[in-house]
Structure formats: C-alpha cells, structure tokens
VOPAGU-2260 file (C-alpha; in pm, 1 decimal, decimal comma):
REM VOPAGU-2260
SITE   aa  ch    i         X         Y         Z
SITE  UNK   A    0   -2066,6    2570,1   13357,5
SITE  UNK   A    1   -1772,6    2690,3   13157,8
SITE  UNK   A    2   -1451,3    2529,9   13006,3
SITE  UNK   A    3   -1136,4    2669,8   12970,2
SITE  UNK   A    4    -816,1    2521,8   12818,1
SITE  UNK   A    5    -521,7    2722,5   12999,6
SITE  UNK   A    6    -217,3    2820,2   12805,0
SITE  UNK   A    7     104,5    2689,5   12934,8
SITE  UNK   A    8     459,5    2783,2   12915,5
SITE  UNK   A    9     593,4    2495,9   12690,3
SITE  UNK   A   10     520,1    2328,1   12373,6
SITE  UNK   A   11     377,7    1997,1   12615,9
SITE  UNK   A   12     153,9    2246,4   12814,0
SITE  UNK   A   13     -13,8    2407,3   12484,5
SITE  UNK   A   14     210,9    2735,1   12448,3
SITE  UNK   A   15     126,5    2787,9   12104,9
SITE  UNK   A   16    -252,1    2664,4   12123,6
SITE  UNK   A   17    -174,0    2364,9   11975,7
SITE  UNK   A   18    -533,7    2219,9   12122,3
SITE  UNK   A   19    -844,1    2445,0   12169,9
SITE  UNK   A   20   -1160,0    2359,3   12331,1
SITE  UNK   A   21   -1498,6    2336,1   12165,8
SITE  UNK   A   22   -1811,8    2373,5   12401,3
SITE  UNK   A   23   -2132,6    2211,9   12311,3
SITE  UNK   A   24   -2469,6    2152,0   12490,3
SITE  UNK   A   25   -2656,9    1822,0   12479,3
SITE  UNK   A   26   -2993,3    1706,5   12629,3
SITE  UNK   A   27   -2910,5    2003,3   12915,3
SITE  UNK   A   28   -2536,4    1931,3   12983,9
SITE  UNK   A   29   -2242,7    2114,4   12888,9
SITE  UNK   A   30   -1962,1    1934,3   12724,6
SITE  UNK   A   31   -1618,9    2067,1   12609,0
SITE  UNK   A   32   -1439,2    1877,4   12333,9
SITE  UNK   A   33   -1050,7    1909,2   12293,0
SITE  UNK   A   34    -960,3    1944,7   11922,2
SITE  UNK   A   35    -617,9    1986,1   11749,0
SITE  UNK   A   36    -544,5    2287,8   11635,9
SITE  UNK   A   37    -213,6    2226,3   11441,8
SITE  UNK   A   38     -69,6    1913,9   11294,5
SITE  UNK   A   39     103,9    1705,8   11599,7
SITE  UNK   A   40     482,1    1564,5   11547,5
SITE  UNK   A   41     483,8    1218,0   11793,0
SITE  UNK   A   42     866,1    1236,7   11708,5
SITE  UNK   A   43     927,0    1543,1   11843,5
SITE  UNK   A   44     680,2    1577,0   12130,3
SITE  UNK   A   45     544,4    1252,9   12258,0
SITE  UNK   A   46     374,4    1363,4   12557,3
SITE  UNK   A   47     113,7    1692,4   12621,5
SITE  UNK   A   48     -26,3    1775,0   12986,8
SITE  UNK   A   49    -335,2    2023,8   12949,5
SITE  UNK   A   50    -501,3    2227,6   13205,0
SITE  UNK   A   51    -879,6    2263,4   13176,9
SITE  UNK   A   52   -1053,9    2504,7   13401,2
SITE  UNK   A   53   -1404,6    2455,6   13482,8
SITE  UNK   A   54   -1619,4    2745,7   13601,9
SITE  UNK   A   55   -1916,4    2649,3   13778,5
SITE  UNK   A   56   -2103,6    2977,5   13916,2
SITE  UNK   A   57   -1823,8    3154,9   14063,8
SITE  UNK   A   58   -1597,0    2865,6   14194,6
SITE  UNK   A   59   -1319,1    2744,8   13932,4
SITE  UNK   A   60   -1157,7    2412,7   13922,6
SITE  UNK   A   61    -843,9    2330,5   13742,6
SITE  UNK   A   62    -806,5    1984,2   13604,6
SITE  UNK   A   63    -477,9    1862,2   13477,3
SITE  UNK   A   64    -491,8    1604,2   13195,6
SITE  UNK   A   65    -190,9    1430,6   13056,7
SITE  UNK   A   66    -158,9    1186,6   12736,7
SITE  UNK   A   67     102,1    1027,8   12556,4
SITE  UNK   A   68     -71,0     946,5   12229,9
SITE  UNK   A   69    -353,0    1063,0   12049,8
SITE  UNK   A   70    -674,9     893,9   11966,1
SITE  UNK   A   71    -822,9    1025,5   11662,6
SITE  UNK   A   72   -1215,9     975,5   11630,5
SITE  UNK   A   73   -1426,4    1054,3   11330,4
SITE  UNK   A   74   -1786,0    1098,2   11309,0
SITE  UNK   A   75   -1881,5    1117,2   10980,3
C-alpha cells in the first residue's frame, strides 16, 4: 500500500507543501500520518482541503479530507 498527498493549486489545497505524509508500518499494517511542514495561520486560512491518494496494487483511489481546525497530538 502506498500513500501520496496530492499538491493542489491553492494555499488551502497544499500548494506550498504545508503538509506532508509520513508512512509507517506497525503489526503488518501501513499507516500514513499527516504532518505539518510550515506554521499554520488560522487568521489567514481557516480551512484546508487535502487529497490523499492511496494505491493498492495498480489501482489508485483518491480521498478528499477537509478540516477547519488543527488537532495537535504529542507522544512524548
């Protein structure tokens, strides 16, 4: 399984690589974590729409994710 974050044409769709994916495997499963690459400015951009392509074999599937806020998780 392969995950790819598709770059869009606007700030809200990741034009400047504000987000990136980091793939990891655990217990035979493949995961993709969406991570922040640049500081976010909620006053300027209140919503992001990200498209993540998942490829299983030769068949790609696109998923569209929208979010209005950011949840910050810390594992320390």
